[in-house]
N, C-alpha and C positions, 0 to 999 in steps of 0.2 A: 688380477682382476678385482679381487676384494680390496687390495691396497688402493687401486684407482678409485673405487667407489667411496672408500673411506676418505680419500683426499678430496673428492668432489663435494662430499657432504660437509667436511670441516671448512673447506674454502667458502662454500655458500654461507655457512653460519658465521664465518669471520666477516664476510662482506656485510651481513645484516647487522652485526655488532658494531661495525665501524660507522654505520649510518643509521643509528636507532630512530631518529626523528622521521626521516624519510621512509624508512621501513615501516614504522608504525602508521604513518599517514597512508601508505599504500594498502596495508592490511585493513585498516579501518574503512577506507574508501570502498574497497571490495566488499567488506562485510555489510556496509550500509546499502550498497547497490544490490547485492544479492538478497539481503533481507527485505528490501523494498519490493523487488520483483516477486519474491516468494509470498510476501504479505498480500499483495494484490491478487496473486494466484489463489491463495487460500480464501480470500473474501469472495472472489468470483465463483469458485467451485461450490462454496457453501450457499451463496445467494442463488446459484443455478439449482442446487439441490432443493432449496426452499421453494423456488418457483415450480419445480417439478412436483413437490408435495401439494402446492396450491392447485396445480393443473389437475391432479388426481380428483380434486373436489369439484371440478367444473361440471355443471349439469345445465341442460336446457330445460327451462320451465315454460310449458305451453299453456297459457290461460285460455279457457274455452268460452265461447259466446253463450253456450248453454250446456248443462250437464249431459253426459253420455247416458242414454237409456241402458238399464241394467242388462237387457237382452243383447245389446250390441257391444258391451264393454269387453268381454273376453275376446271377441274377434278383432277389435281395434288394438288391444294390447298385443295379441299375437302378430298382427301386421307390423306394429312398431318394432317388436323384438326381432323380426326378420330383416330389418334394415341393417346393413353391415356396419354402419357407424354407431349404432345404439347397443350398449351393453346391458342395460336394465331399464325397466319401465315401471313406474309407480303412479297409480291413479289416486289423486286427492279429491275426494268429493267435497261438496260445500259444507257438509257436516264436519268432515275431518278438518277442513280449513278453519272453521269456527272453533273447534276444539284446540287446535294449535294456537290460535289467537288468544284464547282464554289462558292457555298455559303460559304464554309469553307475558301476558299482563299480570300474572301471579295475583297479588293482593288486590289489584284493581279489576279483576275479572268480573266483578259484579256490575260493572258499567255496561256489560254486554247482555245483561238479563233481558232487556227490552228489545233486543235486536234479533232479527230472524237470520238464520244461516244463509238464506238466499241472497243476502247482500254481498257475499263473497263468491268469487268464481270458482268453479271446479278447474282442475288442472292436471296435466301429465308432467311428472318429473322424470327426465330422461338422463340416465348415466351414459357418458360418452367413452367409447373405446380409446385407448391411449394414442393410437396412430391417427385419430381424427380430432385430437384436441388442439386444433389450430383454426385459423380463420377460414381456410378452404373447407375443412371438415364441417365447421359450424354452418357455413353457407349451404352446403349440400343437405344438411339435416333440416334447415329452415325450409328449403325448397320442397323437400319431401313432406314436411308437416303441413305446409300450406296446401298441398294437393290431397292430403288425407283428412285433416281436421278443420273444423270451423273455428278459427283462432280469433281471439280478442286481443291478445298481446303475447310477446315472447320476451323472456329474460335470460341472459347468460352473461358470464363475467369475462369473456374472451378479450374484449377491447381493453379492459384494465390490464390483463396479462400481456397483451401486445405492447402496451406502453412500458410495463415493467421489463419485458425482454429488451426493449430498446435501451432502457437504463443499464441493463447488464452489459449490452454490447458497448455502450459508451464507457462503462467502467473498465471493460477489457481493453478498449482502445487507449484510454488514459494510462492504464498500467503498462501497456506495451511501449508507448511513447516515453513515459517517465523512466521505465526500466531500461530502455535502450540508451537514453541520455546518461543515466547513472553508470551503466556498464562501460560506455565510452569514456566517461570521466575517470573511472577506475583504471581502464586500460591506459589512459594517458598518464596517470600518476605512476603506475607501475613501470611504464616505459621510461619515464623521466628519472625514476629512482635508479633503475639499472643503468641508464645513460650517464648519470653522475658518477656511479661506481666505475664505469668504464673510463670516464675522463680522468678520474683520480689514479687509475692504474694503467693508463695508456703506455707509459714508459715500460712498466713491468710486462705488459702484454707484448710489446715490441721485442723485448729481450727474450721472452719465452718463444716467440716465433723464430727469432734468429738462431736459437740453440736447438731448434728442431721440433718444438711442440706442434702438434697437429691442431687444426682449427677445432676439431671436436674436443680435444683436451682443453682448449682455451674457453670454449663457449659453454660446455656442459655445466660448470659451477654456476654460471649466471642463469641458465635455464632452470637449474635446480633451485636457485634462490627465488626466482619468480614462482615456481611451483610451491615452495614452502610458504611463501607469503599468501598465495591463493588458497592453500589448504587451511592456513590459520584463519584467513578471512571467511572461508566457507564454514568453519566450525563456529566462529563467533556469530555469523549470521544465523546459523541453525539454533544456537543457544538463545539468541535474541528473539527469534521467531517463536520458540517454545514458550518463553516468558510472556511475550505479547499475546500469544494465543490464549494462554491460561488466564492472564490478568485483564486483557482488554477485549480481544475479538470474541471470545466465548461469552463473556458477560454482556457485551453490547448486543450481540445477535440473539442470545437466549432471552434477553429482556425485551426484545422487540415484540410489540403487542400482537403482530400477525404471525408470530412463530408458533407452530403447534407445540403442545406440551411435551410430546414424545420425540421432538426433533433432536437429532444427534448431529453435532457439528463434526465435520471431517477435518483431520489433520493430515499432514504429508505422510504418505506410506514410507516404509523403510527404503524402498528403491528411490523414491523421490527425495528423501533426505540424503541418501548417498549421492544422488545426482546433483543436489545443491552443493555439496562439498566438492564434488568432482568438477562442477562448473567453475568454482573458485580456482582450482588447480589449472584448468584450461585458460582461464582469464589471466592468471599470473604468467603462464608460459607464453601466451600470445603477447603480453606486454614486454617480456624479455626479448622475444624474437624481433619485435618491432625496433628495439634499440640495437640488437646485435646485427641486424641487416645493414644498419648505417655504419657501425664502427668496426665490425668484424665481418670479413667476407665469408659467407656461408656457401 
């Protein structure tokens, strides 16, 4: 048994040495295909994580036609807190709004000295529970607010996030299409590499069959050759992904002006890294099988 395994490995390595250019082309093609798919996967999961962080900051701001009387304020706040969609309620009086405005103007705050706080509306700032941070949830909140408060205007950032989520979906679709195309190209190249090896050894294979070699004994070295190529392609793609993540992806996303300061980029987990390498092995074996089915009866 061990002797057979040793023979299969040596035979597969000899096949690869005899066709170094085609073997290298197959390995690099698989590496590029796997790295491209994994890069799109990394970008998508980090952009989705970033969108989730932005979603946490979504709040509905309800501007009031007139300030709430102090005697009614506690009751209204309690009513709003009882809504299942609302996590927290903060009332901003006209004086508070003017104080915020002064803070934002900084050195130019003196421009407001002649202005009265009444020019700014009072408002309720409403924090939204995670399960309602979508268009349907926002619509329900707006309906409740219109029945509870005398509103002058409403502000929320959900429409912007909806467009951003559409961009993420488009990015995911492009990655799927491009990745599928590259994987098929890699499969085609691996298949043709093994096919040329079979052409070159067709006389040898016929002799082996005539002297009693089983189909398994004939085909295993070629399957092992495809697996080795896929394994090497997976390792190269993982190395390339690490380098591109540290040198390009992390710098480009962390320098993005809408990225929070404490935002941590995600890389592939250990299981995902192993899955990437294993995908290369599967890709190589499938490429070998597609050739063997034509030239060797399985």
